[in-house]
N, C-alpha and C positions, 0 to 999 in steps of 0.2 A: 818505423821507417819503411820506405819502399824497397821491395826486393828485386824487382825487375827493372830493366832499362826504361821500358815504356812507363812504368809507374813513377820512376824518378823524373822523367820528362813531364808527365802530367802534374807532378808536384811543383816543378819549376814554373810551369805555365800558370798553375793556380795562384802561386805567389805573385807573379807579374800582374795577373788580372786583379787580384785583391788590392794590390797597391794602386792600380789605375782606378778601380772602383771607389776606393777610400778617398782619393783625390777628387773625383767627380762629385761624390756625395757631399764632401766638404764644401765644394764650390756652390752646390745647390743650397745647402743649409745657410751659407753666408748670404746668398742672393735673396732667399726667402726671408731671412731675418732682417735684412736691410729694407725689404719691401714692407714688412710689418711695422718696422720702426718709422718708415716714411708715412704710413697710414696713421700711426699713433700721434705723430706731431701735427699740430693744427697750423694751418696757413701754408703748409708746404705743398708741392705738386708731386704726388707719388707715382705719376704715370711712367716715368723713366725707370724707377725701381721695379714697378710691376712688370714692365716689358722685359727687363733684365732677368727677373725671377722666372717669368714664363719661358723665356728663351733657354735658361739653364735647365729648367725642368724638362722641356721638350728634348733638349740635347741629351740629357741623361736617359730619357726613355728611349731615344733612338739608338743609343749605345748599349742598351740592355742593362744599365745600372739600376734603373727603376722600371717597374712595370708600366705599360702604357696607360692603364686605367688609374694607377696611383698618381702619375704625373698629371693626368687630366683632372682628377679629383682635387689635387692641391691647387692647381691653377684656378679651378672653379671656386674654391674657397677663398682664394686671394681676391678674385674678381668680386665675389659677393661682399667681402669685407670692404673693398674699395668703394663699391656702390653705396654701402651702408654709411661709410665715412663721408662720402660726398653729400648724402642726404642730410646728415647731421650737422 
């Protein structure tokens, strides 16, 4: 347990941040999963799902939940999968 007032405050802050980060990370996971499912189904138009996933990843990166390069890498992989699916 925290011994000082400042340590107690930092602990409270870390709990709040953790809760926020968990929520944002969950939203990102959901968006990416739906984009991957849209790519997997044939005949569908996955552009909206890809846009939503890209937006969620960029927002998470801007909030500091994900590293900027991590978000960029994931967006790139989704785009690569989309182009591969479009070719097939």
